[in-house]
KEDOBA-434022 format. One record per atom (N, C-alpha, C): residue number from 1; x, y, z negated; atom name. Coordinates in nm, 2 decimals, always signed. Last residue first. Example, Ala and Ser with C-alpha at 12.3 -4.5 7.8 and 13.67 -1.06 7.14 Angstrom:
BEGIN
resi;c1;c2;c3;name
2;+1.28;-0.22;-0.71;N $
2;+1.37;-0.11;-0.71;CA $
2;+1.29;+0.00;-0.79;C $
1;+1.32;-0.57;-0.78;N $
1;+1.23;-0.45;-0.78;CA $
1;+1.32;-0.33;-0.78;C $
END
This chain:
BEGIN
resi;c1;c2;c3;name
217;+1.63;+0.63;+2.24;N $
217;+1.72;+0.61;+2.35;CA $
217;+1.88;+0.57;+2.33;C $
216;+1.50;+0.72;+2.01;N $
216;+1.55;+0.81;+2.07;CA $
216;+1.65;+0.77;+2.18;C $
215;+1.49;+0.39;+1.81;N $
215;+1.41;+0.51;+1.86;CA $
215;+1.51;+0.65;+1.90;C $
214;+1.55;+0.23;+1.56;N $
214;+1.54;+0.22;+1.70;CA $
214;+1.42;+0.28;+1.79;C $
213;+1.64;+0.34;+1.29;N $
213;+1.46;+0.31;+1.37;CA $
213;+1.44;+0.25;+1.49;C $
212;+1.89;+0.31;+1.32;N $
212;+1.83;+0.24;+1.20;CA $
212;+1.71;+0.24;+1.25;C $
211;+1.97;+0.39;+1.57;N $
211;+2.04;+0.26;+1.51;CA $
211;+1.93;+0.19;+1.41;C $
210;+1.82;+0.63;+1.63;N $
210;+1.81;+0.52;+1.73;CA $
210;+1.91;+0.39;+1.65;C $
209;+1.87;+0.78;+1.38;N $
209;+1.76;+0.70;+1.44;CA $
209;+1.74;+0.59;+1.54;C $
208;+2.15;+0.83;+1.44;N $
208;+2.09;+0.73;+1.28;CA $
208;+1.95;+0.70;+1.33;C $
207;+2.15;+0.96;+1.69;N $
207;+2.23;+0.88;+1.65;CA $
207;+2.17;+0.77;+1.55;C $
206;+2.06;+1.21;+1.79;N $
206;+1.95;+1.12;+1.70;CA $
206;+2.02;+0.97;+1.70;C $
205;+2.13;+1.56;+1.82;N $
205;+2.14;+1.42;+1.84;CA $
205;+2.06;+1.31;+1.73;C $
204;+1.92;+1.84;+1.90;N $
204;+2.00;+1.75;+1.82;CA $
204;+1.97;+1.63;+1.84;C $
203;+1.81;+1.95;+2.14;N $
203;+1.92;+2.06;+2.05;CA $
203;+2.00;+1.94;+1.97;C $
202;+1.79;+1.88;+2.48;N $
202;+1.78;+1.81;+2.35;CA $
202;+1.85;+1.90;+2.25;C $
201;+1.70;+2.00;+2.78;N $
201;+1.82;+2.03;+2.67;CA $
201;+1.82;+2.00;+2.50;C $
200;+1.41;+1.84;+2.73;N $
200;+1.51;+1.92;+2.82;CA $
200;+1.62;+1.96;+2.78;C $
199;+1.32;+1.60;+2.49;N $
199;+1.30;+1.73;+2.58;CA $
199;+1.44;+1.77;+2.64;C $
198;+1.23;+1.38;+2.28;N $
198;+1.34;+1.38;+2.40;CA $
198;+1.28;+1.48;+2.50;C $
197;+1.17;+1.48;+1.97;N $
197;+1.13;+1.43;+2.10;CA $
197;+1.23;+1.47;+2.19;C $
196;+1.38;+1.42;+1.67;N $
196;+1.30;+1.51;+1.76;CA $
196;+1.24;+1.43;+1.90;C $
195;+1.52;+1.35;+1.36;N $
195;+1.43;+1.29;+1.49;CA $
195;+1.35;+1.40;+1.55;C $
194;+1.76;+1.24;+1.17;N $
194;+1.72;+1.36;+1.23;CA $
194;+1.65;+1.31;+1.33;C $
193;+1.83;+1.13;+0.83;N $
193;+1.78;+1.08;+0.97;CA $
193;+1.69;+1.18;+1.05;C $
192;+1.98;+1.03;+0.54;N $
192;+1.93;+1.11;+0.60;CA $
192;+1.92;+1.09;+0.80;C $
191;+1.92;+0.80;+0.27;N $
191;+1.95;+0.80;+0.42;CA $
191;+1.90;+0.92;+0.49;C $
190;+2.00;+0.61;-0.01;N $
190;+1.95;+0.73;+0.04;CA $
190;+2.01;+0.73;+0.20;C $
189;+2.07;+0.30;+0.05;N $
189;+2.02;+0.38;-0.06;CA $
189;+1.93;+0.50;-0.07;C $
188;+2.02;+0.24;+0.38;N $
188;+2.09;+0.24;+0.25;CA $
188;+2.02;+0.27;+0.16;C $
187;+1.79;+0.05;+0.63;N $
187;+1.83;+0.15;+0.58;CA $
187;+1.93;+0.17;+0.44;C $
186;+1.75;-0.18;+0.77;N $
186;+1.89;-0.13;+0.76;CA $
186;+1.91;+0.00;+0.70;C $
185;+1.49;-0.20;+0.80;N $
185;+1.55;-0.32;+0.71;CA $
185;+1.69;-0.30;+0.72;C $
184;+1.16;+0.02;+0.79;N $
184;+1.32;-0.05;+0.83;CA $
184;+1.42;-0.07;+0.78;C $
183;+0.91;+0.08;+0.70;N $
183;+0.94;-0.06;+0.73;CA $
183;+1.08;-0.08;+0.78;C $
182;+0.92;+0.37;+0.71;N $
182;+0.83;+0.29;+0.57;CA $
182;+0.90;+0.13;+0.57;C $
181;+1.05;+0.44;+0.92;N $
181;+1.12;+0.45;+0.82;CA $
181;+1.06;+0.37;+0.73;C $
180;+0.83;+0.36;+1.13;N $
180;+0.90;+0.29;+1.11;CA $
180;+1.03;+0.31;+1.02;C $
179;+0.64;+0.59;+1.03;N $
179;+0.61;+0.45;+1.02;CA $
179;+0.73;+0.37;+1.02;C $
178;+0.79;+0.80;+1.12;N $
178;+0.75;+0.79;+1.00;CA $
178;+0.71;+0.66;+0.94;C $
177;+0.82;+0.75;+1.38;N $
177;+0.95;+0.76;+1.36;CA $
177;+0.91;+0.78;+1.20;C $
176;+0.53;+0.79;+1.45;N $
176;+0.60;+0.69;+1.49;CA $
176;+0.75;+0.67;+1.37;C $
175;+0.48;+1.04;+1.41;N $
175;+0.42;+0.94;+1.31;CA $
175;+0.48;+0.79;+1.35;C $
174;+0.65;+1.21;+1.60;N $
174;+0.71;+1.19;+1.41;CA $
174;+0.58;+1.09;+1.35;C $
173;+0.52;+1.12;+1.81;N $
173;+0.66;+1.09;+1.79;CA $
173;+0.73;+1.08;+1.65;C $
172;+0.26;+1.26;+1.80;N $
172;+0.32;+1.08;+1.83;CA $
172;+0.48;+1.04;+1.76;C $
171;+0.36;+1.49;+1.79;N $
171;+0.25;+1.43;+1.67;CA $
171;+0.31;+1.34;+1.68;C $
170;+0.66;+1.57;+1.93;N $
170;+0.55;+1.55;+1.91;CA $
170;+0.50;+1.47;+1.80;C $
169;+0.92;+1.82;+1.82;N $
169;+0.87;+1.69;+1.82;CA $
169;+0.72;+1.71;+1.84;C $
168;+1.16;+2.04;+1.95;N $
168;+1.02;+2.03;+1.95;CA $
168;+1.00;+1.87;+1.92;C $
167;+1.40;+2.18;+2.01;N $
167;+1.40;+2.08;+1.91;CA $
167;+1.23;+2.05;+1.90;C $
166;+1.36;+2.36;+2.24;N $
166;+1.45;+2.26;+2.28;CA $
166;+1.49;+2.15;+2.14;C $
165;+1.04;+2.43;+2.36;N $
165;+1.14;+2.43;+2.25;CA $
165;+1.24;+2.30;+2.26;C $
164;+0.86;+2.41;+2.54;N $
164;+0.94;+2.50;+2.58;CA $
164;+1.07;+2.50;+2.47;C $
163;+0.60;+2.28;+2.54;N $
163;+0.61;+2.36;+2.43;CA $
163;+0.73;+2.47;+2.47;C $
162;+0.65;+2.08;+2.70;N $
162;+0.54;+2.18;+2.75;CA $
162;+0.58;+2.28;+2.66;C $
161;+0.74;+1.87;+2.57;N $
161;+0.81;+1.90;+2.65;CA $
161;+0.77;+2.06;+2.70;C $
160;+0.51;+1.81;+2.37;N $
160;+0.64;+1.87;+2.32;CA $
160;+0.73;+1.93;+2.42;C $
159;+0.32;+1.70;+2.58;N $
159;+0.30;+1.81;+2.46;CA $
159;+0.41;+1.91;+2.41;C $
158;+0.50;+1.47;+2.65;N $
158;+0.44;+1.56;+2.73;CA $
158;+0.42;+1.72;+2.65;C $
157;+0.44;+1.33;+2.43;N $
157;+0.62;+1.37;+2.47;CA $
157;+0.60;+1.46;+2.55;C $
156;+0.12;+1.41;+2.26;N $
156;+0.25;+1.30;+2.30;CA $
156;+0.37;+1.38;+2.36;C $
155;+0.00;+1.59;+2.01;N $
155;+0.01;+1.53;+2.13;CA $
155;+0.10;+1.44;+2.14;C $
154;+0.10;+1.89;+1.85;N $
154;-0.01;+1.80;+1.85;CA $
154;-0.02;+1.75;+1.99;C $
153;+0.43;+1.96;+1.77;N $
153;+0.33;+1.97;+1.84;CA $
153;+0.27;+1.88;+1.87;C $
152;+0.64;+2.12;+1.51;N $
152;+0.58;+1.95;+1.54;CA $
152;+0.43;+1.99;+1.66;C $
151;+0.90;+2.30;+1.71;N $
151;+0.75;+2.27;+1.63;CA $
151;+0.73;+2.14;+1.64;C $
150;+1.14;+2.07;+1.52;N $
150;+1.03;+2.17;+1.56;CA $
150;+1.03;+2.26;+1.64;C $
149;+1.17;+1.76;+1.40;N $
149;+1.23;+1.87;+1.48;CA $
149;+1.09;+1.98;+1.48;C $
148;+1.20;+1.62;+1.06;N $
148;+1.16;+1.62;+1.21;CA $
148;+1.21;+1.75;+1.27;C $
147;+1.39;+1.41;+0.89;N $
147;+1.41;+1.58;+0.92;CA $
147;+1.34;+1.61;+1.07;C $
146;+1.36;+1.20;+0.63;N $
146;+1.33;+1.25;+0.80;CA $
146;+1.30;+1.39;+0.80;C $
145;+1.55;+1.04;+0.42;N $
145;+1.48;+1.15;+0.45;CA $
145;+1.48;+1.21;+0.61;C $
144;+1.44;+0.79;+0.26;N $
144;+1.47;+0.83;+0.37;CA $
144;+1.42;+0.95;+0.37;C $
143;+1.56;+0.63;-0.03;N $
143;+1.47;+0.72;-0.03;CA $
143;+1.54;+0.73;+0.16;C $
142;+1.44;+0.38;-0.34;N $
142;+1.52;+0.40;-0.18;CA $
142;+1.44;+0.55;-0.13;C $
141;+1.50;+0.46;-0.67;N $
141;+1.42;+0.44;-0.56;CA $
141;+1.50;+0.45;-0.43;C $
140;+1.71;+0.46;-0.84;N $
140;+1.60;+0.44;-0.86;CA $
140;+1.45;+0.44;-0.78;C $
139;+1.96;+0.52;-0.82;N $
139;+1.91;+0.39;-0.75;CA $
139;+1.78;+0.40;-0.85;C $
138;+2.09;+0.74;-0.85;N $
138;+2.05;+0.69;-0.94;CA $
138;+2.04;+0.54;-0.94;C $
137;+2.00;+0.81;-0.56;N $
137;+2.21;+0.81;-0.62;CA $
137;+2.18;+0.74;-0.78;C $
136;+1.77;+0.83;-0.57;N $
136;+1.84;+0.76;-0.49;CA $
136;+1.98;+0.73;-0.54;C $
135;+1.72;+1.08;-0.72;N $
135;+1.68;+0.97;-0.77;CA $
135;+1.76;+0.84;-0.69;C $
134;+1.90;+1.30;-0.56;N $
134;+1.92;+1.22;-0.70;CA $
134;+1.89;+1.12;-0.77;C $
133;+1.74;+1.29;-0.31;N $
133;+1.87;+1.23;-0.35;CA $
133;+1.91;+1.21;-0.47;C $
132;+1.51;+1.43;-0.41;N $
132;+1.52;+1.26;-0.37;CA $
132;+1.64;+1.20;-0.41;C $
131;+1.62;+1.67;-0.51;N $
131;+1.53;+1.59;-0.64;CA $
131;+1.54;+1.43;-0.55;C $
130;+1.69;+1.74;-0.26;N $
130;+1.78;+1.75;-0.36;CA $
130;+1.76;+1.68;-0.45;C $
129;+1.44;+1.77;-0.09;N $
129;+1.56;+1.69;-0.04;CA $
129;+1.64;+1.68;-0.20;C $
128;+1.31;+1.98;-0.23;N $
128;+1.28;+1.85;-0.26;CA $
128;+1.36;+1.75;-0.20;C $
127;+1.51;+2.21;-0.16;N $
127;+1.50;+2.16;-0.32;CA $
127;+1.47;+2.01;-0.32;C $
126;+1.42;+2.25;+0.10;N $
126;+1.56;+2.18;+0.10;CA $
126;+1.58;+2.14;-0.07;C $
125;+1.15;+2.27;+0.07;N $
125;+1.19;+2.14;+0.15;CA $
125;+1.35;+2.12;+0.12;C $
124;+1.19;+2.54;-0.04;N $
124;+1.16;+2.47;-0.15;CA $
124;+1.15;+2.31;-0.07;C $
123;+1.32;+2.66;+0.17;N $
123;+1.39;+2.67;+0.05;CA $
123;+1.30;+2.53;+0.00;C $
122;+1.10;+2.68;+0.33;N $
122;+1.24;+2.62;+0.37;CA $
122;+1.30;+2.54;+0.27;C $
121;+0.91;+2.82;+0.19;N $
121;+0.88;+2.64;+0.24;CA $
121;+0.99;+2.59;+0.29;C $
120;+1.06;+3.09;+0.19;N $
120;+1.04;+2.98;+0.07;CA $
120;+0.99;+2.85;+0.09;C $
119;+1.32;+3.22;+0.31;N $
119;+1.20;+3.13;+0.36;CA $
119;+1.19;+3.04;+0.26;C $
118;+1.56;+3.35;+0.20;N $
118;+1.43;+3.46;+0.21;CA $
118;+1.30;+3.34;+0.26;C $
117;+1.72;+3.15;+0.19;N $
117;+1.67;+3.16;+0.06;CA $
117;+1.53;+3.27;+0.04;C $
116;+1.76;+2.92;+0.43;N $
116;+1.75;+3.03;+0.40;CA $
116;+1.65;+3.09;+0.27;C $
115;+1.97;+2.62;+0.37;N $
115;+1.85;+2.68;+0.37;CA $
115;+1.83;+2.84;+0.37;C $
114;+2.14;+2.48;+0.62;N $
114;+2.14;+2.60;+0.54;CA $
114;+1.99;+2.66;+0.52;C $
113;+2.29;+2.18;+0.53;N $
113;+2.21;+2.22;+0.57;CA $
113;+2.21;+2.35;+0.57;C $
112;+2.62;+2.01;+0.65;N $
112;+2.53;+2.03;+0.58;CA $
112;+2.44;+2.14;+0.61;C $
111;+2.61;+1.71;+0.87;N $
111;+2.64;+1.89;+0.85;CA $
111;+2.55;+1.91;+0.75;C $
110;+2.57;+1.48;+0.94;N $
110;+2.65;+1.51;+0.83;CA $
110;+2.71;+1.67;+0.81;C $
109;+2.37;+1.48;+1.09;N $
109;+2.32;+1.42;+0.95;CA $
109;+2.41;+1.46;+0.83;C $
108;+2.49;+1.70;+1.31;N $
108;+2.43;+1.55;+1.30;CA $
108;+2.38;+1.57;+1.19;C $
107;+2.50;+1.95;+1.60;N $
107;+2.51;+1.92;+1.45;CA $
107;+2.40;+1.74;+1.46;C $
106;+2.70;+2.08;+1.82;N $
106;+2.65;+1.94;+1.78;CA $
106;+2.63;+1.88;+1.68;C $
105;+2.63;+2.39;+1.92;N $
105;+2.70;+2.31;+1.83;CA $
105;+2.61;+2.19;+1.82;C $
104;+2.46;+2.56;+2.06;N $
104;+2.56;+2.45;+2.16;CA $
104;+2.63;+2.39;+2.03;C $
103;+2.32;+2.70;+1.86;N $
103;+2.26;+2.59;+1.94;CA $
103;+2.37;+2.50;+2.02;C $
102;+2.45;+2.78;+1.57;N $
102;+2.43;+2.80;+1.70;CA $
102;+2.37;+2.71;+1.77;C $
101;+2.25;+2.72;+1.28;N $
101;+2.36;+2.70;+1.35;CA $
101;+2.32;+2.73;+1.49;C $
100;+2.00;+2.81;+1.14;N $
100;+2.10;+2.91;+1.18;CA $
100;+2.25;+2.89;+1.26;C $
99;+1.85;+2.57;+1.15;N $
99;+1.84;+2.64;+1.23;CA $
99;+1.94;+2.77;+1.27;C $
98;+1.86;+2.36;+0.96;N $
98;+1.98;+2.37;+1.06;CA $
98;+1.92;+2.47;+1.18;C $
97;+1.62;+2.30;+0.86;N $
97;+1.70;+2.39;+0.77;CA $
97;+1.83;+2.40;+0.86;C $
96;+1.44;+2.24;+1.09;N $
96;+1.45;+2.38;+1.08;CA $
96;+1.59;+2.48;+0.98;C $
95;+1.38;+2.02;+1.05;N $
95;+1.53;+2.02;+1.12;CA $
95;+1.55;+2.19;+1.13;C $
94;+1.29;+1.92;+0.75;N $
94;+1.26;+1.97;+0.87;CA $
94;+1.39;+2.01;+0.91;C $
93;+1.11;+1.61;+0.58;N $
93;+1.17;+1.73;+0.56;CA $
93;+1.17;+1.80;+0.71;C $
92;+0.96;+1.36;+0.40;N $
92;+0.95;+1.45;+0.53;CA $
92;+1.01;+1.53;+0.53;C $
91;+1.06;+1.08;+0.25;N $
91;+1.03;+1.24;+0.25;CA $
91;+1.08;+1.29;+0.36;C $
90;+0.98;+0.79;+0.14;N $
90;+0.98;+0.89;+0.29;CA $
90;+0.93;+1.01;+0.26;C $
89;+1.07;+0.58;-0.06;N $
89;+1.00;+0.73;-0.05;CA $
89;+1.05;+0.75;+0.09;C $
88;+1.04;+0.27;-0.21;N $
88;+1.09;+0.32;-0.05;CA $
88;+1.01;+0.47;-0.09;C $
87;+0.95;+0.09;-0.41;N $
87;+1.05;+0.10;-0.37;CA $
87;+1.10;+0.16;-0.25;C $
86;+0.81;+0.11;-0.72;N $
86;+0.78;+0.16;-0.57;CA $
86;+0.90;+0.15;-0.55;C $
85;+0.77;+0.05;-0.97;N $
85;+0.81;-0.07;-0.89;CA $
85;+0.83;-0.01;-0.73;C $
84;+0.65;+0.26;-1.17;N $
84;+0.59;+0.15;-1.14;CA $
84;+0.64;+0.05;-1.02;C $
83;+0.92;+0.39;-1.19;N $
83;+0.87;+0.28;-1.30;CA $
83;+0.77;+0.21;-1.26;C $
82;+0.92;+0.53;-1.00;N $
82;+1.02;+0.43;-0.98;CA $
82;+0.96;+0.31;-1.09;C $
81;+0.68;+0.69;-0.95;N $
81;+0.69;+0.59;-0.88;CA $
81;+0.81;+0.47;-0.90;C $
80;+0.74;+0.82;-1.20;N $
80;+0.66;+0.76;-1.19;CA $
80;+0.65;+0.63;-1.09;C $
79;+0.98;+0.98;-1.05;N $
79;+0.99;+0.91;-1.17;CA $
79;+0.86;+0.80;-1.21;C $
78;+0.83;+1.09;-0.81;N $
78;+0.95;+1.00;-0.82;CA $
78;+0.98;+0.90;-0.93;C $
77;+0.67;+1.27;-0.99;N $
77;+0.60;+1.17;-0.87;CA $
77;+0.70;+1.05;-0.88;C $
76;+0.83;+1.45;-1.11;N $
76;+0.74;+1.38;-1.22;CA $
76;+0.67;+1.27;-1.12;C $
75;+0.97;+1.53;-0.89;N $
75;+1.04;+1.48;-1.01;CA $
75;+0.98;+1.38;-1.07;C $
74;+0.78;+1.69;-0.77;N $
74;+0.79;+1.59;-0.72;CA $
74;+0.90;+1.49;-0.79;C $
73;+0.72;+1.89;-1.02;N $
73;+0.62;+1.83;-0.96;CA $
73;+0.67;+1.67;-0.89;C $
72;+0.97;+2.04;-0.99;N $
72;+0.91;+1.98;-1.14;CA $
72;+0.78;+1.87;-1.09;C $
71;+1.03;+2.03;-0.69;N $
71;+1.10;+2.01;-0.78;CA $
71;+1.05;+1.93;-0.93;C $
70;+0.80;+2.10;-0.53;N $
70;+0.91;+2.09;-0.45;CA $
70;+1.05;+2.05;-0.56;C $
69;+0.64;+2.28;-0.69;N $
69;+0.52;+2.14;-0.61;CA $
69;+0.69;+2.04;-0.60;C $
68;+0.77;+2.49;-0.76;N $
68;+0.73;+2.38;-0.85;CA $
68;+0.70;+2.23;-0.80;C $
67;+0.74;+2.62;-0.47;N $
67;+0.89;+2.56;-0.51;CA $
67;+0.87;+2.46;-0.64;C $
66;+0.48;+2.67;-0.47;N $
66;+0.54;+2.59;-0.39;CA $
66;+0.67;+2.53;-0.44;C $
65;+0.46;+2.82;-0.69;N $
65;+0.35;+2.71;-0.70;CA $
65;+0.43;+2.61;-0.57;C $
64;+0.57;+3.07;-0.63;N $
64;+0.63;+2.98;-0.72;CA $
64;+0.59;+2.87;-0.75;C $
63;+0.47;+3.12;-0.38;N $
63;+0.63;+3.11;-0.37;CA $
63;+0.65;+3.01;-0.52;C $
62;+0.15;+3.08;-0.23;N $
62;+0.24;+3.09;-0.40;CA $
62;+0.35;+3.08;-0.36;C $
61;+0.07;+3.03;-0.01;N $
61;+0.10;+3.16;+0.02;CA $
61;+0.18;+3.19;-0.13;C $
60;+0.11;+2.72;+0.26;N $
60;+0.11;+2.76;+0.10;CA $
60;+0.13;+2.94;+0.07;C $
59;+0.19;+2.66;+0.49;N $
59;+0.06;+2.73;+0.47;CA $
59;+0.05;+2.79;+0.32;C $
58;+0.41;+2.49;+0.52;N $
58;+0.44;+2.61;+0.53;CA $
58;+0.29;+2.72;+0.54;C $
57;+0.58;+2.27;+0.37;N $
57;+0.42;+2.33;+0.40;CA $
57;+0.43;+2.46;+0.40;C $
56;+0.77;+1.99;+0.38;N $
56;+0.77;+2.12;+0.43;CA $
56;+0.61;+2.18;+0.43;C $
55;+0.73;+1.75;+0.26;N $
55;+0.83;+1.83;+0.18;CA $
55;+0.82;+1.99;+0.26;C $
54;+0.55;+1.49;+0.19;N $
54;+0.55;+1.60;+0.30;CA $
54;+0.62;+1.71;+0.25;C $
53;+0.66;+1.16;+0.14;N $
53;+0.59;+1.30;+0.07;CA $
53;+0.65;+1.38;+0.19;C $
52;+0.51;+0.86;+0.09;N $
52;+0.56;+0.92;+0.20;CA $
52;+0.53;+1.05;+0.13;C $
51;+0.63;+0.53;-0.06;N $
51;+0.57;+0.67;-0.08;CA $
51;+0.60;+0.76;+0.06;C $
50;+0.52;+0.19;-0.16;N $
50;+0.59;+0.32;-0.07;CA $
50;+0.54;+0.40;-0.04;C $
49;+0.35;+0.06;-0.27;N $
49;+0.48;+0.00;-0.26;CA $
49;+0.59;+0.11;-0.19;C $
48;+0.13;+0.08;-0.56;N $
48;+0.14;+0.10;-0.43;CA $
48;+0.27;+0.07;-0.42;C $
47;+0.02;+0.02;-0.81;N $
47;-0.03;-0.03;-0.73;CA $
47;+0.02;+0.01;-0.55;C $
46;+0.02;+0.37;-0.90;N $
46;+0.01;+0.24;-0.95;CA $
46;-0.02;+0.14;-0.84;C $
45;+0.02;+0.68;-0.87;N $
45;+0.11;+0.59;-0.82;CA $
45;+0.12;+0.41;-0.81;C $
44;-0.19;+0.77;-1.02;N $
44;-0.17;+0.77;-0.88;CA $
44;-0.07;+0.69;-0.82;C $
43;-0.10;+0.67;-1.30;N $
43;-0.23;+0.61;-1.23;CA $
43;-0.22;+0.64;-1.06;C $
42;+0.10;+0.85;-1.31;N $
42;+0.15;+0.69;-1.34;CA $
42;-0.01;+0.65;-1.27;C $
41;-0.03;+1.10;-1.33;N $
41;+0.06;+1.10;-1.23;CA $
41;+0.08;+0.93;-1.22;C $
40;-0.22;+1.03;-1.57;N $
40;-0.27;+1.07;-1.44;CA $
40;-0.18;+1.08;-1.33;C $
39;-0.06;+1.04;-1.79;N $
39;-0.05;+0.92;-1.72;CA $
39;-0.16;+0.95;-1.60;C $
38;+0.26;+1.29;-1.68;N $
38;+0.14;+1.22;-1.79;CA $
38;+0.07;+1.08;-1.74;C $
37;+0.39;+1.52;-1.58;N $
37;+0.45;+1.40;-1.68;CA $
37;+0.36;+1.32;-1.77;C $
36;+0.21;+1.62;-1.35;N $
36;+0.27;+1.63;-1.46;CA $
36;+0.36;+1.49;-1.49;C $
35;+0.09;+1.74;-1.06;N $
35;+0.18;+1.60;-1.11;CA $
35;+0.24;+1.64;-1.23;C $
34;-0.22;+1.82;-0.94;N $
34;-0.11;+1.86;-1.06;CA $
34;-0.05;+1.73;-1.06;C $
33;-0.30;+1.87;-0.61;N $
33;-0.32;+1.76;-0.74;CA $
33;-0.19;+1.79;-0.85;C $
32;-0.31;+1.97;-0.35;N $
32;-0.34;+2.07;-0.47;CA $
32;-0.33;+1.96;-0.63;C $
31;-0.28;+1.81;-0.20;N $
31;-0.16;+1.88;-0.20;CA $
31;-0.18;+1.96;-0.38;C $
30;-0.36;+1.47;-0.26;N $
30;-0.39;+1.61;-0.23;CA $
30;-0.27;+1.70;-0.27;C $
29;-0.26;+1.15;-0.14;N $
29;-0.27;+1.24;-0.30;CA $
29;-0.26;+1.39;-0.24;C $
28;-0.42;+0.87;-0.01;N $
28;-0.38;+1.03;+0.00;CA $
28;-0.37;+1.12;-0.16;C $
27;-0.32;+0.56;+0.06;N $
27;-0.45;+0.63;-0.01;CA $
27;-0.36;+0.78;-0.03;C $
26;-0.42;+0.25;+0.26;N $
26;-0.27;+0.37;+0.24;CA $
26;-0.38;+0.43;+0.14;C $
25;-0.28;-0.05;+0.45;N $
25;-0.34;+0.05;+0.32;CA $
25;-0.32;+0.17;+0.27;C $
24;-0.20;-0.07;+0.75;N $
24;-0.17;-0.08;+0.61;CA $
24;-0.27;-0.01;+0.55;C $
23;-0.32;-0.16;+1.02;N $
23;-0.33;-0.25;+0.93;CA $
23;-0.26;-0.24;+0.77;C $
22;-0.28;+0.06;+1.22;N $
22;-0.19;-0.07;+1.21;CA $
22;-0.21;-0.15;+1.10;C $
21;-0.48;+0.20;+1.12;N $
21;-0.51;+0.16;+1.25;CA $
21;-0.41;+0.03;+1.25;C $
20;-0.34;+0.33;+0.88;N $
20;-0.46;+0.24;+0.86;CA $
20;-0.47;+0.19;+1.04;C $
19;-0.16;+0.48;+1.03;N $
19;-0.10;+0.37;+0.96;CA $
19;-0.21;+0.27;+0.94;C $
18;-0.31;+0.72;+1.15;N $
18;-0.23;+0.59;+1.24;CA $
18;-0.18;+0.46;+1.16;C $
17;-0.40;+0.81;+0.91;N $
17;-0.51;+0.72;+0.99;CA $
17;-0.43;+0.62;+1.10;C $
16;-0.18;+0.91;+0.81;N $
16;-0.28;+0.79;+0.74;CA $
16;-0.36;+0.73;+0.80;C $
15;-0.15;+1.10;+1.00;N $
15;-0.02;+0.96;+0.94;CA $
15;-0.11;+0.88;+0.88;C $
14;-0.31;+1.27;+1.00;N $
14;-0.30;+1.21;+1.10;CA $
14;-0.24;+1.08;+1.08;C $
13;-0.26;+1.36;+0.72;N $
13;-0.43;+1.29;+0.76;CA $
13;-0.39;+1.23;+0.88;C $
12;-0.02;+1.50;+0.76;N $
12;-0.07;+1.38;+0.71;CA $
12;-0.20;+1.30;+0.72;C $
11;-0.07;+1.68;+1.00;N $
11;+0.00;+1.54;+1.02;CA $
11;-0.04;+1.45;+0.90;C $
10;-0.19;+1.92;+0.87;N $
10;-0.24;+1.81;+0.92;CA $
10;-0.20;+1.65;+1.01;C $
9;-0.09;+1.97;+0.53;N $
9;-0.09;+1.98;+0.66;CA $
9;-0.14;+1.88;+0.77;C $
8;-0.02;+1.95;+0.27;N $
8;-0.13;+2.05;+0.29;CA $
8;-0.12;+2.08;+0.45;C $
7;+0.10;+1.71;+0.22;N $
7;+0.18;+1.86;+0.22;CA $
7;+0.09;+1.95;+0.25;C $
6;+0.01;+1.44;+0.03;N $
6;+0.00;+1.55;+0.12;CA $
6;+0.09;+1.67;+0.11;C $
5;+0.21;+1.18;-0.04;N $
5;+0.16;+1.32;-0.08;CA $
5;+0.13;+1.43;-0.01;C $
4;+0.04;+0.87;+0.03;N $
4;+0.09;+0.98;+0.12;CA $
4;+0.05;+1.08;+0.02;C $
3;+0.12;+0.50;-0.04;N $
3;+0.06;+0.69;-0.09;CA $
3;+0.13;+0.77;-0.01;C $
2;+0.04;+0.21;+0.08;N $
2;+0.13;+0.36;+0.07;CA $
2;+0.06;+0.46;+0.00;C $
1;+0.09;-0.14;-0.02;N $
1;-0.01;+0.01;+0.00;CA $
1;+0.08;+0.13;-0.01;C $
END
């Protein structure tokens, strides 16, 4: 059973529908749900085998609440998940964290992200990555950080290509990548993976996605 921590974003519901169609049991944890270090959080994760957390939320307007979601509340969620025996977390992040690098540079998962302090949604997304990494390092839960291209375009690869962005990803490709990350057998305890759709002048390399998830050409 897969628990999806909604990022107040349409892709979460689309993912839940796709996973259900593939025969997976899913449940949604709405963005507005307060995740304290108490029994309700334990109850929310009970009975689940995997967790998907959407770390990027461009819609929320309260900066303090957004940062709290990505730090304290995410910590509480991962702690409860680890205690409940959840084996894997897929943290859905964004390649926008590398947007300040020049486009001609060959950016890989080994590069350091550049979260802009003035962009609260991206800063919160980055802090969520840090929280997940610490849990993985302590071997409490296996984490795959999936950094999606941007923008995420509703539709298939042709829609991503039509966007004109060299870093776009279609919703279909994003959902496929998340689904594969949930079941991939070759992941390490903590793994960063960059994913975008194959568009003209594609900006980001996808070596890890190809080797670990079987996508990217």
